[in-house]
DRENTIGU-662872 format. One record per residue (C-alpha): residue number from 1; x, y, z; residue in three letters. Coordinates in nm, 3 decimals, padded with zeros to 5 digits. Layout:
NUM;X;Y;Z;ALA
...
***
This chain:
1;00.040;00.039;00.005;UNK
2;00.173;00.317;-00.129;UNK
3;00.159;00.666;00.107;UNK
4;-00.174;00.788;-00.088;UNK
5;-00.328;00.487;-00.020;UNK
6;-00.264;00.476;00.353;UNK
7;-00.423;00.809;00.358;UNK
8;-00.746;00.774;00.160;UNK
9;-00.829;00.406;00.368;UNK
10;-00.738;00.592;00.677;UNK
11;-00.956;00.924;00.600;UNK
12;-01.236;00.674;00.484;UNK
13;-01.182;00.466;00.831;UNK
14;-01.190;00.737;01.016;UNK
15;-01.521;00.880;00.840;UNK
16;-01.684;00.486;00.909;UNK
17;-01.561;00.528;01.287;UNK
18;-01.740;00.881;01.309;UNK
19;-02.087;00.749;01.175;UNK
20;-02.047;00.406;01.415;UNK
21;-01.987;00.707;01.751;UNK
22;-01.602;00.665;01.724;UNK
23;-01.556;00.304;01.754;UNK
24;-01.520;00.016;01.469;UNK
25;-01.457;-00.369;01.460;UNK
26;-01.153;-00.510;01.425;UNK
27;-01.304;-00.645;01.071;UNK
28;-01.330;-00.317;00.937;UNK
29;-00.951;-00.206;01.046;UNK
30;-00.864;-00.544;00.854;UNK
31;-01.062;-00.440;00.558;UNK
32;-00.901;-00.112;00.517;UNK
33;-00.570;-00.266;00.634;UNK
34;-00.520;-00.575;00.564;UNK
35;-00.197;-00.565;00.466;UNK
36;-00.073;-00.369;00.782;UNK
37;-00.232;-00.557;01.038;UNK
38;-00.003;-00.857;00.918;UNK
39;00.283;-00.655;01.058;UNK
40;00.291;-00.644;01.425;UNK
41;00.499;-00.304;01.466;UNK
42;00.303;-00.147;01.215;UNK
43;-00.038;-00.261;01.295;UNK
44;00.054;-00.124;01.639;UNK
45;00.132;00.186;01.512;UNK
46;-00.240;00.198;01.372;UNK
47;-00.397;00.118;01.667;UNK
48;-00.210;00.346;01.900;UNK
49;-00.294;00.584;01.573;UNK
50;-00.699;00.554;01.628;UNK
51;-00.696;00.521;02.017;UNK
52;-00.526;00.867;02.012;UNK
53;-00.792;01.015;01.774;UNK
54;-01.064;00.851;02.029;UNK
55;-01.108;00.598;01.788;UNK
56;-01.195;00.257;01.996;UNK
57;-01.166;-00.090;01.808;UNK
58;-01.404;-00.359;01.923;UNK
59;-01.574;-00.147;02.200;UNK
60;-01.566;00.180;02.313;UNK
61;-01.389;00.287;02.591;UNK
62;-01.475;00.481;02.886;UNK
63;-01.465;00.853;02.777;UNK
64;-01.507;01.019;03.094;UNK
65;-01.140;00.936;03.136;UNK
66;-01.063;01.200;02.906;UNK
67;-01.225;01.465;03.106;UNK
68;-01.101;01.735;03.280;UNK
69;-01.202;01.832;03.667;UNK
70;-01.368;02.109;03.494;UNK
71;-01.551;01.944;03.250;UNK
72;-01.679;01.625;03.517;UNK
73;-01.815;01.884;03.710;UNK
74;-02.000;02.067;03.442;UNK
75;-02.092;01.726;03.341;UNK
76;-02.274;01.632;03.650;UNK
77;-02.441;01.946;03.669;UNK
78;-02.580;01.898;03.316;UNK
79;-02.655;01.568;03.316;UNK
80;-02.891;01.605;03.637;UNK
81;-03.058;01.868;03.446;UNK
82;-03.166;01.593;03.146;UNK
83;-03.307;01.396;03.408;UNK
84;-03.602;01.608;03.374;UNK
85;-03.684;01.471;03.043;UNK
86;-03.796;01.096;03.020;UNK
87;-03.629;00.862;02.754;UNK
88;-03.875;00.740;02.510;UNK
89;-03.877;00.392;02.394;UNK
90;-03.699;00.346;02.074;UNK
91;-04.051;00.208;01.881;UNK
92;-04.219;00.491;02.031;UNK
93;-03.957;00.763;01.928;UNK
94;-03.956;00.600;01.569;UNK
95;-04.339;00.683;01.556;UNK
96;-04.271;01.078;01.637;UNK
97;-03.950;01.054;01.404;UNK
98;-04.199;00.981;01.152;UNK
99;-04.410;01.288;01.238;UNK
100;-04.079;01.543;01.252;UNK
101;-03.990;01.411;00.902;UNK
102;-04.321;01.458;00.785;UNK
103;-04.315;01.859;00.944;UNK
104;-04.470;01.856;01.203;UNK
105;-04.305;02.105;01.430;UNK
106;-04.443;01.954;01.797;UNK
107;-04.265;01.605;01.731;UNK
108;-03.971;01.789;01.577;UNK
109;-03.963;01.937;01.929;UNK
110;-03.964;01.648;02.104;UNK
111;-03.702;01.458;01.898;UNK
112;-03.502;01.789;02.011;UNK
113;-03.539;01.680;02.382;UNK
114;-03.468;01.307;02.379;UNK
115;-03.161;01.386;02.164;UNK
116;-03.048;01.653;02.370;UNK
117;-02.838;01.363;02.551;UNK
118;-02.663;01.231;02.275;UNK
119;-02.508;01.602;02.218;UNK
120;-02.312;01.526;02.565;UNK
121;-02.223;01.172;02.434;UNK
122;-02.101;01.324;02.147;UNK
123;-01.938;01.616;02.302;UNK
124;-01.737;01.353;02.527;UNK
125;-01.555;01.227;02.169;UNK
126;-01.427;01.519;02.131;UNK
127;-01.308;01.656;02.500;UNK
128;-00.930;01.721;02.546;UNK
129;-00.835;01.913;02.203;UNK
130;-00.865;02.247;02.331;UNK
131;-01.269;02.371;02.383;UNK
132;-01.439;02.296;02.667;UNK
133;-01.707;02.029;02.733;UNK
134;-01.987;02.283;02.842;UNK
135;-01.845;02.495;02.508;UNK
136;-01.878;02.183;02.313;UNK
137;-02.214;02.027;02.441;UNK
138;-02.346;02.421;02.379;UNK
139;-02.238;02.402;01.990;UNK
140;-02.374;02.022;01.963;UNK
141;-02.725;02.151;02.121;UNK
142;-02.713;02.458;01.896;UNK
143;-02.665;02.209;01.563;UNK
144;-02.917;01.984;01.688;UNK
145;-03.161;02.269;01.695;UNK
146;-03.100;02.353;01.317;UNK
147;-03.063;02.010;01.168;UNK
148;-03.379;01.914;01.359;UNK
149;-03.586;02.178;01.135;UNK
150;-03.399;01.992;00.847;UNK
151;-03.555;01.635;00.916;UNK
152;-03.858;01.709;00.675;UNK
153;-03.576;01.696;00.414;UNK
154;-03.555;01.313;00.489;UNK
155;-03.765;01.040;00.364;UNK
156;-04.004;00.878;00.594;UNK
157;-03.850;00.486;00.547;UNK
158;-03.905;00.180;00.730;UNK
159;-03.567;00.265;00.893;UNK
160;-03.639;00.603;01.038;UNK
161;-03.443;00.572;01.317;UNK
162;-03.150;00.471;01.130;UNK
163;-03.220;00.752;00.962;UNK
164;-03.250;01.038;01.163;UNK
165;-03.045;00.935;01.457;UNK
166;-02.718;00.939;01.164;UNK
167;-02.847;01.273;01.019;UNK
168;-02.881;01.431;01.354;UNK
169;-02.565;01.230;01.465;UNK
170;-02.327;01.374;01.196;UNK
171;-02.489;01.760;01.199;UNK
172;-02.434;01.734;01.553;UNK
173;-02.048;01.602;01.472;UNK
174;-01.957;01.835;01.183;UNK
175;-02.005;02.161;01.419;UNK
176;-01.797;02.014;01.678;UNK
177;-01.540;01.977;01.473;UNK
178;-01.560;02.264;01.292;UNK
179;-01.551;02.460;01.623;UNK
180;-01.208;02.271;01.737;UNK
181;-01.064;02.343;01.377;UNK
182;-01.158;02.691;01.379;UNK
183;-00.995;02.729;01.740;UNK
184;-00.679;02.567;01.613;UNK
185;-00.641;02.783;01.340;UNK
186;-00.736;03.116;01.563;UNK
187;-00.444;02.962;01.788;UNK
188;-00.196;02.929;01.528;UNK
189;-00.254;03.242;01.402;UNK
190;-00.218;03.401;01.733;UNK
191;00.135;03.166;01.743;UNK
192;00.267;03.322;01.455;UNK
193;00.232;03.689;01.544;UNK
194;00.411;03.603;01.858;UNK
195;00.673;03.435;01.685;UNK
196;00.690;03.724;01.432;UNK
197;00.733;03.968;01.768;UNK
198;01.014;03.741;01.948;UNK
199;01.170;03.696;01.647;UNK
200;01.244;04.119;01.616;UNK
201;01.294;04.134;01.925;UNK
202;01.520;03.868;01.928;UNK
203;01.756;04.074;01.619;UNK
204;01.686;04.397;01.756;UNK
205;01.808;04.263;02.085;UNK
206;02.149;04.146;01.924;UNK
207;02.190;04.427;01.711;UNK
208;02.145;04.674;01.965;UNK
209;02.424;04.445;02.207;UNK
210;02.631;04.479;01.894;UNK
211;02.576;04.860;01.892;UNK
212;02.573;04.952;02.244;UNK
213;02.248;05.151;02.132;UNK
214;01.866;05.135;02.025;UNK
215;01.856;05.046;01.713;UNK
216;01.664;05.160;01.456;UNK
217;01.411;05.013;01.183;UNK
218;01.642;05.018;00.934;UNK
219;01.933;04.865;01.067;UNK
220;01.723;04.591;01.195;UNK
221;01.630;04.512;00.798;UNK
222;01.971;04.632;00.712;UNK
223;02.085;04.326;00.911;UNK
224;01.795;04.114;00.861;UNK
225;01.563;03.947;00.588;UNK
226;01.293;04.106;00.762;UNK
227;01.091;04.383;00.545;UNK
228;00.983;04.741;00.700;UNK
229;00.657;04.654;00.683;UNK
230;00.752;04.360;00.862;UNK
231;00.914;04.514;01.168;UNK
232;00.676;04.753;01.177;UNK
233;00.340;04.549;01.218;UNK
234;00.559;04.340;01.484;UNK
235;00.609;04.698;01.699;UNK
236;00.205;04.797;01.623;UNK
237;00.141;04.438;01.757;UNK
238;00.356;04.459;02.082;UNK
239;00.205;04.778;02.182;UNK
240;00.598;04.928;02.064;UNK
241;00.717;04.741;02.398;UNK
242;01.030;04.637;02.183;UNK
243;01.233;04.871;02.409;UNK
244;01.582;04.780;02.185;UNK
245;01.408;05.000;01.900;UNK
246;01.500;05.375;01.852;UNK
247;01.096;05.481;01.794;UNK
248;01.065;05.784;01.523;UNK
***
């Protein structure tokens, strides 16, 4: 298996795990990576990677193990509030789902209430990735509200339970993943800004020590690959707190 095929299979297996609440069977792993599982070392690396992504193999792991104390405190209080909503039997809820798909708004609100607990379970899958569980649950609930209103786009079939469950679950998971990705992108931007300021400050500090005085922007640019715009931007972002640079 070449690298491209490996990446494609890994992406496919990850999508399958997502549809199965982040759990795959040993047979499914073998289906995508039959040549790898025969190699003990490569198989261990693959399984370690899947577990690092909270994808369990064979049976679902206890997701509470990944929660911080802050998350656990929130979870306890939130789950207590959900106890006020009696959970319906699958057969009864399936009938309500049919009405929700048919456009009955009252039925849609019942489905919404019944799936609030699932938003919590899905949020646990993404705990420890830079977002508080409380925020993940909130994002999941918002997505759930939006998804329920779109149930009429589904077809009423004899697999209504699986169809609605899959549709709402995927909608919530997509929203949580997007939230995590946006937070990661923002952190990357912030880190790049910090790195830029630190680099300007480091070069200015070295020149200042060598010249035994504050240095100008022009001198920094003449002794590095930095442009005047880059130095000016770093000074502006830092609030002109790089004290080795001479202010004009």
